[in-house]
C-alpha positions in Angstrom: 25.0 -34.8 26.4 22.7 -32.1 27.8 24.3 -29.6 30.1 23.6 -30.3 33.8 21.9 -27.0 34.9 21.0 -25.5 38.2 17.6 -23.9 37.3 15.5 -21.8 39.6 12.4 -24.1 39.7 10.5 -26.9 38.0 8.8 -24.6 35.5 12.3 -23.5 34.3 13.4 -27.2 34.1 10.4 -28.0 32.0 10.9 -25.0 29.7 14.6 -25.7 29.1 13.8 -29.4 28.3 11.2 -28.3 25.8 13.7 -25.9 24.2 16.3 -28.6 24.0 13.8 -31.0 22.3 12.6 -28.3 19.9 16.2 -27.4 18.9 16.9 -31.1 18.3 13.9 -31.4 16.0 14.0 -28.1 14.0 17.6 -26.9 14.2 20.2 -29.7 14.5 19.1 -31.7 11.4 19.5 -28.7 9.1 22.4 -26.7 10.5 25.3 -28.2 8.6 23.6 -28.1 5.2 22.3 -24.6 5.6 25.7 -23.3 6.8 27.5 -25.0 3.8 25.0 -23.3 1.4 25.0 -19.9 3.3 21.2 -20.3 3.4 19.4 -17.9 5.8 17.2 -20.0 8.1 14.0 -17.9 8.1 11.8 -20.9 8.6 13.8 -21.8 11.7 13.1 -18.4 13.2 9.4 -18.8 12.4 9.3 -22.1 14.3 11.1 -20.6 17.3 8.9 -17.6 17.2 5.6 -19.5 17.1 6.9 -21.6 20.0 7.4 -18.3 22.0 11.2 -18.2 22.0 11.7 -14.8 20.3 10.2 -12.9 23.3 11.1 -15.0 26.3 12.6 -12.2 28.4 9.9 -9.7 27.8 6.6 -9.1 29.7 3.6 -11.3 29.2 1.4 -8.2 28.9 3.1 -7.5 25.5 3.1 -11.1 24.3 6.5 -12.1 25.8 7.4 -15.1 27.9 7.8 -13.3 31.2 11.1 -15.2 32.0 14.0 -14.0 34.0 17.3 -13.4 32.1 18.8 -16.4 34.1 16.3 -18.7 32.4 16.2 -16.9 29.0 20.0 -17.1 28.6 20.0 -20.8 29.3 17.3 -21.3 26.7 19.4 -19.3 24.3 22.4 -21.5 25.1 20.4 -24.6 24.1 19.5 -23.0 20.8 23.1 -22.1 20.1 24.3 -25.6 20.9 22.1 -26.8 18.1 22.8 -24.0 15.6 25.0 -21.0 16.4 23.7 -18.8 13.6 20.1 -19.1 14.9 21.3 -18.5 18.5 22.9 -15.3 17.4 19.8 -14.3 15.5 17.6 -14.9 18.6 19.9 -12.7 20.6 19.9 -9.9 18.0 16.2 -10.0 17.8 15.9 -9.7 21.5 18.3 -6.7 21.5 16.3 -5.1 18.6 13.2 -5.2 20.8 14.9 -3.8 23.9 14.8 -0.1 23.1 11.0 -0.2 22.6 10.4 -2.5 25.5 12.4 -0.3 28.0 12.4 3.2 26.6 9.2 3.3 24.6 6.0 4.9 25.8 3.2 2.7 26.9 1.3 3.6 23.7 4.3 2.6 21.6 4.7 -0.7 23.4 1.1 -1.6 23.1 1.1 -0.7 19.4 4.2 -2.5 18.2 5.7 -4.8 20.8 3.2 -7.6 20.6 3.9 -8.2 16.9 7.6 -8.0 17.5 7.5 -10.6 20.2 4.8 -12.7 18.7 7.1 -14.7 16.5 6.2 -13.7 12.9 8.4 -10.7 12.8 12.2 -10.7 12.9 14.3 -7.7 14.0 17.7 -6.2 13.2 19.8 -3.7 15.1 21.5 -0.9 13.2 24.3 0.8 15.2 27.7 0.2 13.6 28.9 2.1 10.5 31.8 1.8 8.1 33.7 4.5 10.1 32.1 4.0 13.5 32.4 0.4 14.8 33.8 0.4 18.3 33.1 4.1 18.7 29.3 4.5 18.1 29.4 8.2 19.0 31.3 8.8 15.8 28.3 7.7 13.6 27.4 9.8 10.6 23.9 8.5 9.7 21.6 11.5 10.0 18.0 12.0 10.9 16.6 15.4 10.0 13.2 16.6 11.3 10.9 17.5 8.4 7.4 18.3 9.7 6.0 15.2 11.4 8.7 12.9 9.9 12.4 12.4 10.3 14.4 11.9 7.1 17.2 9.3 7.5 20.3 9.2 5.3 23.4 7.1 5.8 24.8 3.6 5.8 24.8 1.0 8.6 27.4 -1.7 8.5 27.5 -5.4 9.6 23.7 -5.6 10.2 22.7 -9.1 11.3 19.5 -10.1 9.4 20.2 -7.2 7.0 17.8 -7.6 4.0 15.8 -10.3 5.8 14.5 -8.4 8.9 10.9 -7.1 9.2 12.0 -4.1 11.3 15.2 -2.3 12.0 16.1 -0.5 15.3 18.2 2.3 14.0 20.5 4.8 15.8 21.0 8.1 13.8 22.4 11.5 14.5 19.9 14.3 15.2 22.5 16.9 16.2 26.3 17.3 16.3 26.6 16.8 20.0 28.8 13.8 20.3 27.2 12.2 23.4 23.6 13.6 23.2 23.1 14.0 19.5 22.0 10.5 18.6 18.3 9.3 18.6 16.7 5.9 18.2 14.1 5.0 15.6 11.9 1.9 14.8 12.0 1.6 11.0 9.8 -0.9 9.1 11.6 -2.9 6.4 9.0 -1.7 3.9 10.1 2.0 4.3 10.8 3.5 0.8 14.5 4.3 0.4 15.7 1.5 2.7 17.8 -1.2 1.0 20.4 -3.8 1.8 23.7 -4.4 0.1 24.6 -8.0 -1.0 25.4 -10.0 2.1 29.0 -10.2 3.4 30.9 -13.4 2.6 32.2 -14.6 6.0 34.5 -17.1 7.5 31.8 -18.4 9.8 28.1 -18.0 10.8 27.4 -18.2 7.1 23.8 -19.0 7.8 23.4 -15.7 9.5 22.9 -12.9 6.9 25.0 -9.9 7.5 24.7 -6.8 5.2 25.1 -3.1 5.1 21.8 -1.2 5.2 21.4 2.0 3.1 19.1 4.8 4.1 18.3 7.2 1.2 15.7 9.8 2.2 13.9 7.2 4.4 11.0 9.0 6.0 10.2 7.8 9.5 7.2 9.3 11.5 8.0 11.2 14.6 5.9 8.6 16.6 8.5 6.0 15.6 11.3 7.7 17.5 12.0 5.7 20.7 12.9 7.8 23.7 13.7 11.4 23.7 15.7 13.1 21.0 19.3 12.8 21.9 18.8 9.8 24.1 19.9 7.3 21.5 23.4 6.6 22.7 22.2 5.8 26.2 19.6 3.5 24.7 22.2 1.8 22.4 24.6 1.2 25.2 21.9 -0.2 27.5 20.8 -2.6 24.7 24.4 -3.7 24.1 24.7 -4.7 27.8 21.9 -7.2 27.2 23.2 -8.2 23.8 26.6 -9.0 25.3 25.0 -11.4 27.7 23.2 -12.9 24.8 26.4 -13.5 22.9 28.0 -14.9 26.0 25.2 -17.4 26.2 25.6 -18.3 22.5 29.3 -18.7 22.9 28.7 -21.0 25.9 26.3 -23.1 23.9 28.8 -23.4 21.0 31.6 -24.4 23.4 29.2 -27.0 25.0 28.5 -28.5 21.5 32.3 -28.7 20.8 32.9 -30.3 24.1 30.2 -32.9 23.5 31.7 -33.8 20.1 35.1 -34.1 21.6 33.9 -36.4 24.4 32.0 -38.6 22.0 35.1 -38.9 19.8 37.3 -39.7 22.7 34.9 -42.5 23.8 34.5 -44.0 20.4 38.2 -43.9 19.2 41.1 -45.9 20.5 44.9 -45.6 20.6 47.1 -48.5 21.5 44.1 -50.6 22.4 42.5 -48.0 24.8 39.8 -45.4 24.3 41.2 -41.9 24.1 39.2 -40.8 27.1 41.0 -43.4 29.3 44.4 -41.9 28.5 45.7 -39.0 30.5 46.6 -36.7 27.6 43.2 -36.6 26.0 41.4 -36.9 29.3 43.2 -33.8 30.8 42.5 -31.9 27.6 38.8 -32.7 28.0 38.9 -31.7 31.6 40.3 -28.3 30.7 37.6 -27.9 28.1 34.9 -28.8 30.6 36.3 -26.2 33.0 36.2 -23.6 30.3 32.6 -24.3 29.5 31.7 -24.1 33.2 33.5 -20.8 33.6 31.7 -19.3 30.6 28.4 -20.4 31.9 29.1 -19.2 35.4 30.1 -15.7 34.4 27.2 -15.4 32.0 24.6 -16.4 34.6 26.3 -14.2 37.3 25.6 -11.2 35.0 22.0 -12.4 34.4 21.2 -12.7 38.0 22.4 -9.2 38.7 20.0 -7.9 36.0 17.2 -10.0 37.4 17.7 -8.5 40.9 17.7 -4.9 39.5 21.4 -4.4 40.2 23.8 -2.7 37.8 25.3 -5.3 35.4 27.2 -3.5 32.6 30.6 -4.5 33.9 29.5 -8.1 34.5 28.0 -8.3 31.0 31.3 -7.2 29.6 33.1 -9.8 31.8 30.7 -12.5 30.6 31.1 -11.6 26.9 34.9 -11.5 27.3 35.2 -14.8 29.2 32.6 -16.8 27.3 33.8 -15.9 23.9 37.5 -16.4 24.7 36.7 -19.8 26.3 34.6 -20.7 23.2 37.6 -20.1 21.0 39.8 -22.2 23.4 37.3 -25.1 23.5 36.6 -25.2 19.8 40.3 -25.2 19.0 40.9 -27.9 21.5 38.1 -30.0 20.0 39.7 -29.7 16.5 43.1 -30.8 18.1 41.6 -33.8 19.8 39.8 -35.0 16.7 43.0 -34.6 14.7 42.4 -35.1 10.9 38.7 -35.6 11.5 38.6 -32.2 13.3 40.0 -30.5 10.1 37.4 -32.2 7.9 34.0 -30.6 7.1 32.5 -34.0 7.7 32.6 -33.2 11.4 31.1 -30.0 12.9 34.0 -29.0 15.1 35.8 -27.1 12.2 32.7 -25.1 11.7 32.4 -24.5 15.5 36.0 -23.1 15.4 35.2 -20.7 12.6 32.0 -19.6 14.4 33.7 -19.0 17.7 36.2 -16.5 16.2 33.6 -13.8 15.3 32.1 -13.9 18.8 35.3 -12.3 20.1 34.6 -9.4 17.7 30.9 -8.5 17.4 28.8 -6.9 20.1 31.9 -5.0 21.0 35.3 -6.6 20.5 37.0 -8.2 23.5 39.5 -5.4 23.5 36.6 -3.0 24.0 35.2 -5.2 26.8 38.6 -4.9 28.6 38.3 -1.2 28.2 34.8 -1.2 29.7 35.9 -3.4 32.6 39.0 -1.4 33.3 37.1 1.9 33.3 34.6 0.5 35.7 37.4 -0.5 38.0 39.0 2.9 37.8 35.6 4.6 38.8 34.9 2.2 41.6 35.2 3.7 45.1 38.1 2.4 47.2 37.1 -0.9 48.8 33.9 -1.2 46.7 35.0 -4.5 45.2 35.1 -6.1 48.7 31.9 -4.5 49.9 29.1 -6.9 51.0 26.3 -7.3 48.5 23.2 -5.2 49.1 20.4 -7.3 50.6 17.2 -7.3 48.6 13.8 -9.0 48.8 13.9 -12.4 47.1 12.8 -12.2 43.5 9.5 -14.0 43.0 9.7 -16.8 40.5 7.9 -16.2 37.2 4.6 -18.1 36.9 4.5 -21.2 34.8 4.9 -20.5 31.1 3.8 -23.1 28.6 5.7 -23.0 25.3 3.5 -22.8 22.3 3.5 -26.0 20.3 6.2 -26.1 17.7 3.9 -28.2 15.5 1.9 -25.1 14.8 4.9 -23.7 12.8 
């Protein structure tokens, strides 16, 4: 059953309805088979891209959809409800575009961003390394200036879309300064010396290709450095704040899909002559699952609204990621329990949902790291700041109507 959403206006209602219909047509029918075969859904990304969904949250002047994060994340949730691997991919693509969109020069944005947002190109984000996962400042990949090029050498681990992406947003060390020695580069997939290892064999999200990327004397023009030299860690952390909201939305969509399956099962199956949903034990379990989904959605949208209003949102993004992914794990596990033997069978999707939920507690910063981010923010807050009234701002003007490109053109 579709989520009952409080959207900011009729244009947003129409948009989310179109996204839901598109997901039902081009994602849901193929998800189970592709996940079972570990097949990367490149055609699905092309369909979403040509419908305008890969650039929803970016400006129209660069080919994006001009939508608020509040609307974008609810569209992303609809995609993830249909196919979590694709939802993760849309979030990662959006994060890969973030450094250029926010920190690039106007000339850089005009040159590269329209193609990145236009739907035909797919992005990847290269931050983590084998010895630098939760601590990106410890990265070892190097970028050495050589005339009008940087020469990149190193390995990036756990790259979503690794080997399939058309461009890679890469963080690399340009000096030994721990905090100010990292820079950001936009590297085309065709760059000589750039290669992907065989994809990781994973417990879940098997349709989402994840691979280590190797940089062996990869020459990148200076003009493809995004932001100033040494600004990369700041760029990376800002991108991660947005990425965490994206994963929170994906986790919420996955939890909604698991809840829907559990409700359908409880309506269709009986025990002692009564539908399961009419019996207190299963009914209360479903109620708890519904509360978990609502909590995940609420924290995710709370963070999004702060971003849309120009307020700081890093702490709220971490809270959203922590709450939504933990609740997704709880809901998918509850769905397996409620379905019983059927829940353990691959004939039903809830066992896949459970496997997919687990990794969401790990990537885009483990939930232990989110607790660290949140607790540090609390420690830095001024006394009484948590109870301070919100700052009044002018109401945000609603984005003008945006018509989704016809999926049939894919």
